[in-house]
C-alpha positions in Angstrom: 49.8 -105.0 31.9 46.7 -102.8 32.8 44.2 -102.7 30.5 45.1 -99.3 29.2 41.0 -98.2 29.0 40.5 -99.2 32.7 39.4 -96.0 34.9 42.7 -96.5 37.6 43.0 -94.8 40.5 44.8 -91.7 39.1 46.9 -90.2 36.3 50.6 -92.1 35.0 52.5 -92.8 38.6 56.2 -95.5 38.6 53.9 -97.7 40.6 50.4 -97.4 38.7 52.0 -97.4 35.2 55.6 -98.2 34.8 55.9 -98.8 31.2 54.7 -95.3 30.7 56.0 -93.5 33.0 59.0 -91.0 31.3 61.9 -92.2 30.6 60.6 -96.0 30.3 62.5 -98.1 27.6 64.5 -95.2 27.3 68.9 -95.6 27.6 70.2 -91.8 28.6 74.1 -91.2 28.1 75.2 -89.9 31.6 72.4 -87.3 34.1 72.9 -84.7 31.9 70.9 -86.4 29.9 67.5 -86.9 32.4 64.9 -84.3 32.7 63.9 -84.1 35.9 61.0 -82.2 35.7 59.2 -83.1 39.2 59.0 -81.5 42.3 61.1 -83.3 44.8 61.7 -83.3 48.6 65.5 -83.7 49.4 65.3 -84.1 53.7 67.2 -85.9 56.2 65.7 -88.5 57.2 67.3 -91.2 58.9 66.6 -94.9 57.5 64.7 -95.4 60.9 62.2 -92.1 60.3 61.8 -93.7 57.2 60.0 -96.8 58.6 58.0 -94.6 61.1 54.8 -96.2 58.7 56.0 -99.9 59.8 53.6 -100.7 62.3 54.8 -104.2 63.2 57.0 -102.9 65.9 53.4 -101.3 67.8 51.6 -104.5 67.1 50.8 -105.7 70.4 50.3 -102.5 71.7 47.2 -101.3 73.3 45.8 -98.4 73.0 46.8 -97.1 76.4 50.3 -98.2 75.1 50.0 -95.7 72.1 48.0 -93.0 73.3 52.0 -92.5 76.1 53.4 -93.1 72.9 52.5 -90.4 71.2 53.8 -88.5 74.0 57.3 -89.9 73.5 60.7 -87.9 73.2 61.7 -90.5 70.2 59.9 -88.6 67.2 59.0 -92.4 65.2 57.2 -93.4 68.3 55.0 -90.8 67.8 54.2 -91.0 64.1 53.9 -94.4 64.7 51.8 -94.3 67.8 49.4 -91.6 65.9 48.4 -94.2 62.7 48.3 -97.1 64.9 45.4 -95.1 66.9 43.6 -94.4 63.6 43.4 -99.3 63.9 42.5 -99.0 67.4 38.6 -98.1 68.6 37.4 -94.5 68.7 36.9 -94.2 72.2 37.5 -91.1 73.5 40.3 -91.5 74.5 42.0 -92.8 71.2 40.1 -89.3 70.0 41.0 -86.7 72.8 45.1 -88.5 72.3 44.6 -88.0 67.9 43.4 -83.8 69.1 44.4 -82.7 72.1 48.2 -84.7 71.5 48.9 -85.5 67.9 47.3 -82.6 66.1 49.2 -80.3 68.5 52.8 -82.4 68.0 55.8 -79.8 66.7 56.0 -82.8 64.0 54.9 -82.1 60.8 54.3 -86.0 60.1 52.9 -86.2 63.3 49.7 -84.4 62.2 49.7 -85.1 59.3 49.5 -89.1 60.6 47.3 -88.0 62.8 44.9 -86.0 60.8 44.8 -89.6 58.4 43.8 -91.6 61.3 40.9 -89.7 62.8 40.2 -89.7 58.7 39.9 -93.8 59.3 37.9 -93.8 62.3 35.6 -90.4 61.2 34.5 -92.8 58.1 32.6 -95.4 57.5 30.5 -96.9 59.9 31.5 -94.2 62.7 29.3 -93.3 65.4 27.7 -89.7 64.9 30.4 -88.9 67.8 33.4 -89.7 66.0 31.9 -88.9 63.1 31.9 -85.5 64.5 34.8 -84.6 67.1 37.1 -86.3 63.6 35.5 -83.7 60.6 35.7 -80.9 63.5 39.2 -81.5 64.1 40.4 -82.1 60.8 38.6 -78.9 59.7 40.2 -76.7 62.2 43.5 -78.7 60.4 43.5 -77.4 57.0 44.7 -74.4 58.5 47.9 -76.0 59.2 51.2 -74.4 58.2 52.2 -77.3 56.9 50.6 -77.9 53.2 50.7 -82.5 53.6 49.0 -82.1 56.2 46.4 -79.5 55.0 46.3 -82.0 52.1 45.7 -85.2 54.4 43.1 -83.5 56.1 42.2 -82.5 53.4 41.2 -86.8 52.4 40.5 -87.0 56.1 37.1 -85.2 55.0 36.7 -86.9 51.8 36.5 -89.7 54.3 34.6 -88.8 57.1 31.6 -86.9 54.4 32.6 -84.7 51.4 29.3 -83.9 50.9 28.8 -81.9 54.0 32.0 -80.4 53.9 31.0 -79.6 50.1 31.9 -75.8 51.1 35.4 -76.8 52.5 37.2 -78.7 49.7 35.3 -75.6 47.2 37.7 -73.3 49.1 40.9 -75.9 48.8 40.9 -75.4 45.3 42.7 -71.8 46.6 45.0 -73.0 48.8 48.5 -72.6 48.0 49.7 -76.2 47.5 49.4 -78.3 44.7 49.0 -81.5 46.8 46.0 -79.8 48.5 44.5 -78.3 45.5 44.6 -81.4 43.5 43.1 -84.0 47.3 40.2 -80.9 47.1 39.1 -81.5 43.1 38.8 -85.7 43.5 36.4 -85.1 46.3 34.8 -82.8 44.1 34.4 -84.9 41.3 33.0 -87.8 43.3 30.7 -85.3 44.1 29.9 -83.9 41.0 30.2 -86.2 38.4 30.5 -85.2 35.4 29.1 -81.4 36.7 32.8 -80.6 37.7 33.6 -79.7 34.3 34.3 -75.7 34.3 36.3 -76.4 37.3 38.8 -79.4 36.1 39.0 -77.5 32.5 40.1 -74.4 35.3 42.4 -76.9 37.3 43.9 -78.0 33.5 45.4 -74.6 33.0 46.8 -74.3 37.0 50.6 -73.5 37.4 50.9 -77.0 39.0 51.3 -79.8 36.5 50.9 -82.1 39.1 47.2 -80.6 39.5 47.0 -80.5 35.4 48.1 -84.2 35.1 44.9 -84.8 37.3 42.4 -82.5 36.4 43.2 -83.8 32.4 42.9 -87.4 33.8 39.3 -86.5 35.4 38.3 -84.5 32.6 38.1 -88.8 31.0 34.8 -88.9 33.2 33.3 -86.0 31.2 31.0 -86.3 27.8 31.5 -83.2 26.3 33.0 -81.2 24.0 34.6 -78.7 25.5 36.2 -81.6 27.8 37.8 -83.4 24.5 38.7 -80.3 22.4 40.7 -79.7 26.1 42.4 -82.8 26.1 43.6 -83.0 22.6 45.3 -79.4 23.4 47.5 -80.7 26.2 48.2 -83.3 25.0 49.3 -81.2 21.6 51.5 -78.8 23.4 55.2 -79.3 23.6 55.4 -77.4 26.2 53.5 -79.4 28.5 55.2 -81.7 30.4 55.6 -85.4 28.9 53.4 -86.7 32.3 50.9 -84.5 31.7 50.5 -84.6 27.9 50.2 -88.5 28.5 47.4 -88.2 30.7 45.3 -86.5 28.4 46.3 -88.4 25.6 45.1 -91.5 27.1 41.9 -89.2 28.5 40.5 -89.3 25.2 40.7 -93.0 24.9 39.1 -93.6 27.9 34.9 -94.7 27.6 33.3 -92.0 29.8 30.9 -93.8 31.1 33.4 -96.7 31.8 35.5 -94.6 33.7 33.0 -92.8 36.0 31.9 -96.6 37.2 35.2 -97.4 37.9 36.4 -94.6 39.4 37.5 -95.1 43.1 39.8 -91.9 43.0 43.3 -91.6 44.6 42.1 -90.9 48.7 41.1 -94.3 49.5 42.3 -96.1 51.9 43.2 -98.8 49.5 45.5 -96.4 47.4 48.5 -97.4 50.1 51.2 -99.6 50.0 51.4 -99.6 53.7 49.4 -97.8 57.1 50.1 -94.7 56.6 51.5 -94.1 52.8 48.9 -92.0 50.5 50.5 -92.1 47.1 49.1 -88.3 46.7 50.3 -87.1 50.0 53.3 -88.7 50.9 56.4 -86.1 50.5 59.1 -87.7 49.4 61.8 -88.4 51.9 64.9 -88.4 50.1 
């Protein structure tokens, strides 16, 4: 089990704190006793489509092969190519393919994986040209009709240069989808830390429990009576989902300095179990 005072990459998640997840240790007698309060998108993905983030089948493909795959009629090949190109050397050809082909694809997953790859190639160690082109493309993706593409574009901007895109991140706090608002809040907390208090207090009243959960988590890094008071209020509010209340309760018991020193947030590459899988952005396909 994790140290309960150790800052984690995010609030309670079945893969992070299974022993603290809603319903843990309970034995419902029937389906009617199981509370489902989280938003889950039911889809009709085939088993093969669900394996699109497995890059094993294209591990030996060259950059030229992957660019060709990005124009395939096979949706899984296109998705894999969009992800795999993020692992290649960011040549002009790779950037052109991701921006002009990947981000223009009719499939939202291809677009999401393409912008994820742009965040990878435009991040640490990228040349000025690569960083600039990747950032501009990710910025344009913020207007995508699909919220998960916008959410991934937020992650990409965080990786490329969160400080340079701070104004865009601030504007994203008004997006109509919880994942975008949440990602923007995490990135802004990385920039401002405790100075983000007023914003976090506002987000703790957000319509989405996901956003309120993250606001409660991030308030653990703010040494202020208002933060403590709000966390106590959330933890004691019976109308709040259990996951939000338990997150607030844990935040009250976390050492503020330790939290800030250890916080990496949910936007880092190592938060993914597989290439392309982000705990923040993967839309459940059940």
